[in-house]
C-alpha positions in Angstrom: 96.5 117.9 119.8 98.9 115.8 118.1 102.6 116.7 118.8 103.3 116.8 114.8 100.1 119.2 113.7 100.7 121.4 116.3 104.4 121.5 116.0 103.4 122.2 112.6 100.7 124.8 112.8 102.6 127.5 114.4 105.2 127.1 111.2 104.6 130.7 109.5 106.7 133.4 108.0 106.0 135.6 111.6 108.3 133.3 113.1 111.5 134.6 111.1 111.8 138.6 112.1 115.3 139.1 113.3 115.7 136.7 116.1 117.9 134.5 114.1 121.8 133.9 114.4 122.6 133.7 110.5 125.9 132.0 111.3 125.8 129.0 113.5 129.6 128.2 115.2 131.3 125.6 113.3 131.0 123.0 116.4 127.9 123.5 117.1 126.5 120.2 116.1 123.9 121.3 113.7 127.4 121.5 111.4 128.1 117.6 111.3 128.9 116.3 108.5 129.8 112.4 107.5 132.9 112.2 105.3 131.3 109.0 103.1 128.3 111.0 102.4 129.8 114.2 101.1 129.2 115.1 97.6 131.1 118.6 96.7 132.5 121.2 98.9 130.9 121.7 102.4 130.8 125.7 103.3 131.4 125.6 107.0 129.4 128.3 107.2 126.1 127.4 105.9 123.3 128.5 107.3 120.2 126.6 107.7 118.1 129.6 107.9 119.4 131.3 104.6 118.9 127.9 103.2 115.2 128.5 104.0 115.6 132.3 102.8 116.5 130.6 99.4 113.1 127.6 99.8 110.9 130.3 100.0 112.3 132.4 96.7 111.9 129.3 95.0 108.5 129.3 95.7 107.7 133.1 94.9 107.5 134.3 98.4 104.9 131.0 99.0 103.6 131.0 103.0 104.1 127.3 104.6 100.9 125.9 104.8 99.5 124.2 108.2 99.8 121.1 106.7 102.8 121.6 103.9 102.6 119.3 100.9 105.3 119.1 98.2 104.4 120.9 95.2 105.2 119.9 91.9 106.3 122.6 89.3 105.7 122.0 85.7 108.6 125.1 85.0 111.9 123.1 84.4 113.5 126.3 85.5 112.6 125.6 88.8 112.5 123.0 91.3 111.3 123.2 94.9 113.5 122.0 97.1 111.7 120.2 100.1 113.1 120.7 103.7 112.0 118.5 106.4 113.3 121.0 109.0 113.7 124.7 110.6 115.7 125.8 113.0 115.0 128.9 115.2 117.8 130.9 117.7 116.3 133.2 120.9 117.4 135.0 123.1 118.0 134.2 126.6 117.4 137.9 128.0 118.1 141.2 126.6 122.1 141.3 126.1 123.2 138.1 124.8 122.4 135.1 122.0 121.6 131.7 123.0 121.4 129.1 120.0 119.4 126.4 120.7 117.5 124.3 117.9 113.9 123.9 117.8 112.7 121.3 115.1 109.8 121.6 113.2 108.7 119.0 111.0 107.6 119.1 107.5 107.1 115.8 105.9 105.1 115.2 102.0 103.2 112.6 104.1 101.5 112.2 107.8 104.0 110.4 110.0 102.6 107.3 112.1 103.1 108.4 116.1 104.6 105.4 117.5 102.7 104.1 119.9 106.3 103.5 122.0 106.1 106.6 123.8 102.3 107.2 124.4 100.5 105.0 127.1 98.6 101.9 125.7 95.1 102.1 126.6 95.3 99.4 129.4 97.6 100.6 131.0 95.7 104.2 130.9 92.6 102.0 132.5 95.1 100.6 135.1 96.0 103.9 136.2 92.4 104.5 136.7 91.6 101.6 138.4 94.5 102.3 141.0 93.4 105.9 140.9 90.2 105.0 142.2 91.1 102.5 144.8 93.5 104.1 147.0 91.0 107.5 146.5 93.1 109.8 144.3 92.7 112.4 142.3 92.8 112.7 138.6 94.2 116.3 137.3 94.6 117.0 133.5 96.9 119.4 132.1 98.1 120.9 129.0 101.5 122.1 127.9 102.4 125.1 125.1 103.9 123.6 122.7 105.3 126.7 121.4 107.4 127.2 124.5 108.8 123.9 124.5 112.6 124.0 123.9 113.8 120.5 122.4 117.6 120.7 122.1 119.6 118.5 119.5 122.0 116.3 120.9 125.8 115.9 120.3 125.0 113.0 119.1 123.0 113.3 116.0 124.5 113.4 112.8 123.4 115.6 109.8 124.6 115.0 106.5 124.7 118.2 104.1 125.9 118.6 100.9 125.9 120.7 98.0 124.5 119.4 94.3 126.7 120.1 91.1 126.6 123.4 90.0 123.9 122.7 87.4 121.6 120.5 90.2 122.2 123.5 92.8 121.5 126.7 90.8 118.0 127.5 89.6 116.5 130.3 88.1 114.0 132.5 89.4 113.3 135.4 87.4 116.5 137.5 86.6 117.8 136.0 89.9 120.1 132.4 90.0 119.0 130.3 93.5 121.6 128.3 95.1 119.9 125.3 97.2 121.7 123.1 99.5 120.3 119.8 100.4 120.3 117.2 103.0 121.2 113.7 102.5 119.1 113.4 106.0 117.6 115.6 107.8 117.9 116.9 110.8 117.1 114.3 113.5 114.4 112.7 110.8 111.2 112.7 111.4 111.2 109.4 113.7 114.3 110.9 115.8 112.3 113.8 116.4 109.2 112.2 118.0 111.6 110.7 120.6 113.7 113.0 121.5 110.1 115.2 122.0 109.5 112.6 124.4 112.9 112.0 125.9 112.1 116.4 126.8 109.8 115.0 129.1 111.4 112.3 130.6 114.2 114.2 131.9 112.4 116.3 133.6 110.1 113.8 135.5 113.1 111.4 136.1 115.9 113.3 136.2 114.8 116.7 138.2 111.8 115.3 140.1 113.2 111.7 140.5 110.0 109.6 139.4 111.0 106.2 138.1 110.6 104.8 134.0 109.7 102.1 133.2 111.8 100.2 129.7 108.5 98.4 128.9 105.1 100.9 130.5 106.2 103.8 128.1 104.3 107.5 128.4 103.9 107.2 132.1 106.1 108.1 135.3 106.0 106.4 139.0 106.7 108.6 141.9 107.5 105.6 144.7 110.0 106.9 147.1 109.4 104.3 149.6 108.3 101.4 147.3 104.9 102.4 146.7 102.7 105.1 144.1 102.6 108.4 145.6 101.7 110.3 142.4 101.6 108.5 138.3 102.3 110.8 135.4 100.8 110.0 132.0 102.8 111.9 128.8 101.0 111.9 125.8 101.7 114.6 122.7 101.1 118.1 124.7 98.7 116.3 127.5 99.7 115.3 131.3 97.9 113.2 133.7 98.6 113.4 137.1 97.4 110.8 140.0 97.8 110.9 143.9 96.7 112.7 146.3 95.9 116.4 146.1 98.8 117.6 148.4 101.6 115.3 146.6 99.8 116.8 143.2 100.1 120.2 143.7 103.7 119.6 144.7 104.8 117.9 141.6 102.5 121.0 139.6 104.6 123.5 141.2 108.0 121.8 139.9 105.9 121.4 136.3 105.9 124.9 135.7 109.4 125.3 136.4 110.2 123.2 133.2 107.1 123.9 131.1 103.8 126.3 130.5 101.5 124.6 131.9 97.9 125.6 131.6 95.5 123.7 134.4 92.8 121.9 132.9 91.3 121.0 136.2 89.7 117.1 137.2 90.4 114.6 134.5 87.4 114.0 132.0 88.7 112.9 128.8 91.5 111.1 127.4 92.8 109.7 124.5 89.4 110.0 122.9 87.6 108.8 125.9 85.2 110.5 128.0 85.9 109.8 131.9 83.6 110.5 135.0 84.9 110.0 138.1 83.1 110.0 141.4 85.6 109.6 144.1 83.6 110.2 146.6 81.3 106.6 145.3 84.5 105.0 144.3 83.8 104.6 140.8 84.9 105.3 137.4 82.6 105.4 134.1 84.7 105.3 130.8 82.6 105.7 127.4 82.9 107.3 124.0 79.8 109.2 123.7 81.5 112.7 122.2 82.7 110.8 119.9 79.7 108.9 119.0 78.0 112.2 118.7 81.1 113.8 116.5 79.8 110.5 114.0 76.0 110.6 114.2 76.4 114.3 114.0 78.6 114.0 110.9 76.8 111.6 109.3 73.2 112.3 110.7 72.2 109.0 111.8 68.6 108.3 113.4 68.6 106.2 115.8 66.2 103.1 115.3 65.1 100.4 118.2 65.1 97.4 115.5 68.9 97.6 115.6 69.7 95.6 118.8 73.3 94.9 118.2 76.2 95.4 116.0 75.7 92.5 113.3 72.5 91.7 112.0 71.5 88.1 113.2 72.1 87.0 109.6 75.4 88.7 108.6 77.0 85.6 107.9 74.1 83.8 105.5 74.1 86.7 103.4 77.5 87.2 103.1 78.1 84.0 101.7 75.2 85.3 99.1 77.7 88.0 98.1 80.6 86.1 97.7 78.8 84.7 94.5 77.7 88.2 93.0 79.2 89.9 90.6 82.7 91.8 90.7 83.3 95.3 90.9 84.9 97.4 88.0 88.5 98.8 88.9 87.3 101.8 89.3 84.5 101.5 91.2 85.8 98.6 93.6 88.5 101.4 94.4 86.3 103.9 95.3 84.2 101.7 97.4 87.5 100.4 99.1 88.6 103.9 100.1 85.4 104.5 101.7 85.2 101.1 103.5 88.3 101.8 105.1 87.7 105.4 106.2 84.2 103.8 108.0 85.6 101.6 109.8 89.3 103.9 110.5 86.4 105.8 112.6 85.1 102.7 114.5 88.6 101.6 115.6 88.8 104.2 118.2 85.6 103.7 119.9 85.7 100.5 120.2 89.3 101.1 121.8 88.8 103.8 124.2 86.2 102.3 125.9 83.3 99.8 123.8 84.1 96.7 124.3 80.9 95.5 122.9 81.7 96.3 118.9 84.8 94.6 119.2 84.3 91.8 117.5 81.8 93.4 114.2 84.7 96.1 114.4 87.2 93.2 113.7 85.4 90.7 111.3 84.1 93.8 109.4 87.8 95.4 108.8 89.0 91.6 108.3 86.9 91.6 104.9 88.2 95.0 103.5 89.7 93.7 100.1 85.9 92.3 99.5 85.1 95.7 100.0 81.3 95.8 98.2 77.9 97.9 98.9 77.0 94.9 101.2 79.8 96.2 103.3 79.2 99.5 103.0 75.9 98.7 104.7 76.6 97.1 107.3 79.2 99.7 108.7 76.1 101.8 108.7 74.3 99.9 110.7 77.0 99.3 113.1 76.4 103.1 113.2 73.5 103.2 114.1 73.9 100.7 116.7 76.2 102.7 118.7 74.0 105.5 118.0 71.1 103.8 120.2 74.0 103.4 122.8 75.6 106.4 122.8 75.4 107.0 126.4 76.9 103.0 127.4 79.8 103.1 129.2 82.4 100.5 131.2 81.7 101.1 134.9 85.2 100.5 137.3 84.4 99.9 141.0 86.3 98.1 144.0 85.3 94.5 143.0 86.4 92.3 145.6 86.9 89.6 143.4 89.4 91.0 140.9 91.0 93.2 143.4 93.7 91.3 143.8 94.1 89.1 140.4 92.8 89.3 136.8 90.4 87.7 135.5 90.0 86.4 132.3 87.9 85.0 129.4 87.8 83.8 126.3 85.7 83.0 123.8 86.2 80.6 120.3 83.2 80.9 118.1 83.4 79.2 114.3 82.3 80.1 111.5 78.5 78.7 110.5 79.2 78.8 107.0 83.0 77.6 106.9 84.4 75.3 109.8 88.0 76.4 109.0 87.6 80.1 109.8 86.9 81.0 113.1 87.2 84.4 115.9 88.6 84.6 118.6 88.6 86.8 121.5 89.4 88.0 124.9 88.2 90.3 128.0 90.3 90.6 131.2 88.7 92.2 134.5 90.7 94.5 136.9 87.7 96.1 139.3 85.6 96.1 135.5 87.0 95.8 131.7 90.7 96.3 131.4 91.9 94.8 128.1 89.8 93.3 125.1 90.1 91.9 122.0 88.9 90.1 118.9 90.5 88.2 116.1 89.8 86.6 112.6 91.6 83.1 112.5 91.9 80.5 109.8 93.1 77.4 108.5 92.1 73.6 107.0 92.7 71.8 110.2 91.3 74.2 112.7 89.1 73.0 115.2 87.8 73.3 118.6 90.9 72.5 120.2 93.3 74.4 117.9 91.0 77.3 118.3 91.2 77.4 122.1 94.9 76.6 122.4 95.5 80.2 120.0 93.0 81.8 122.3 95.0 80.6 125.6 98.1 81.9 124.2 96.8 85.3 123.2 95.9 86.0 126.4 98.5 84.7 129.0 100.8 87.3 126.9 98.2 89.8 127.9 97.9 88.4 131.2 101.6 88.6 131.8 102.0 92.3 130.1 98.9 93.5 132.3 100.8 92.1 135.2 104.2 93.7 134.5 102.0 96.9 134.1 100.0 97.1 137.1 103.0 95.7 139.5 105.2 98.9 137.8 101.9 101.3 138.4 101.8 100.3 142.3 105.4 100.7 143.1 107.7 102.0 140.3 109.6 98.9 140.2 110.0 96.9 137.0 110.2 93.2 137.5 113.2 91.2 137.1 113.8 88.3 135.1 112.8 85.9 138.2 109.4 87.3 138.7 108.6 87.8 135.3 109.0 83.7 135.0 107.1 83.4 138.2 104.3 85.1 137.2 104.2 83.6 133.5 104.2 79.8 135.2 101.6 81.6 137.2 99.2 82.0 134.7 99.8 79.2 132.7 99.0 76.7 135.4 95.6 78.6 136.5 94.5 79.4 133.4 91.9 82.1 132.1 87.8 81.0 133.7 86.2 79.9 130.5 83.4 81.9 129.3 79.6 79.3 128.9 79.0 77.8 125.3 75.8 79.9 125.4 78.2 83.5 126.7 80.5 82.9 123.5 77.4 82.8 121.3 76.3 85.6 122.1 80.0 86.9 122.2 79.5 86.6 118.6 76.4 89.0 118.3 76.4 91.0 120.7 80.8 91.7 121.6 82.6 91.5 124.7 80.1 92.8 126.9 77.8 90.3 126.7 79.5 87.8 129.1 78.7 89.5 131.8 
């Protein structure tokens, strides 16, 4: 469940009964102002709850939607005010009020969740690999968002102004409604996300003595003696704890002092990936079969044994013929482009969470978005059939001795058969199994095999440095210092990644990165 969706879905009028503090203290941070942004007289008794009440009145009592949108009113006498916040105060006990702030977001369009606050898919797979090697358990927990208290920090400014009388007073029947507006919403949409994840950090780092990293976000490590005993991953309302059972139980008990925790048992699904962990045999399977089955069910996709690769063998040749086809009309072009973008968006999470074999195909198709037509729509539909045929395929993590102590990387450079100025570069990195993969189209008037390989090498060197840094942190709880980072970078540059054979590169262009092995 996405934090923003969950927090907004709890927004209904039943929450606003008798538990409001109608006039927050003037020194409360919610009543801070910035002189430079004032417009008109400021009332220190301004109440956010009263402003919300006025917003409801102005909408004739319309109940807020679970995913609210801005409504355009045709009536010139009614202007619907839009607030990006609601504050709620509640009793800490039966005798006295405790003034705290909870943030509920209302936005006219979805706000993209920053990847900086959640672990990357690659970091998640590295944690799973270490969990397997050390014989750790992996347990899943859910946090009750409705009982999460995120208080406003003192340093956050809120800018409030009263519009001019003409703008501020609107007629609702025979009544006049005063509307207050914000120059800057409380926290701001992006800041609210930062506050949410900082609350987890305060618990893990300040209360439970875990360590965090400036570069490895969403992961906390308990390593009292320089070796990790418990690794925690946090994303939205999910917490994963990896460690020995006794150590996990201790952390679990401490978490229950700070959150309303639901135990979901052994880790089975996270980040859209389906996980099967056989602790006794020391192996982890990671797939995307639930996402694929959902896609198959949604579009009633039928399997076809003739479809044995993500893209047809003659895709490039047929695409070249499409370039000379008549242009689509503007409205038809817009409709097909929108459909194509939606279809690609449904495939991206599948390849990111475990299906590296479709990475090349998804990347190539996505790069052709501006030329979207029925041929490309059909190519995506064919790719869906391939997924239906191979729904139960997964990547496997095992205690592989060859990659136990170091990463092993393969790169691929594949030139377009019909345009030698275009190529696709890609890589796959192993550590007990596939950890990271990427494919990227490149082009240029002077592009040749040497230049393409240089770009591929540069891409993989950056990724190897990042993965080494992530692994060091989850193993020890320590970050790289400047000298260690330089040393590791020098080692990567001097050793270089292992290159796949020409045949494997050709297979890579047709089947995807798993074909390298």
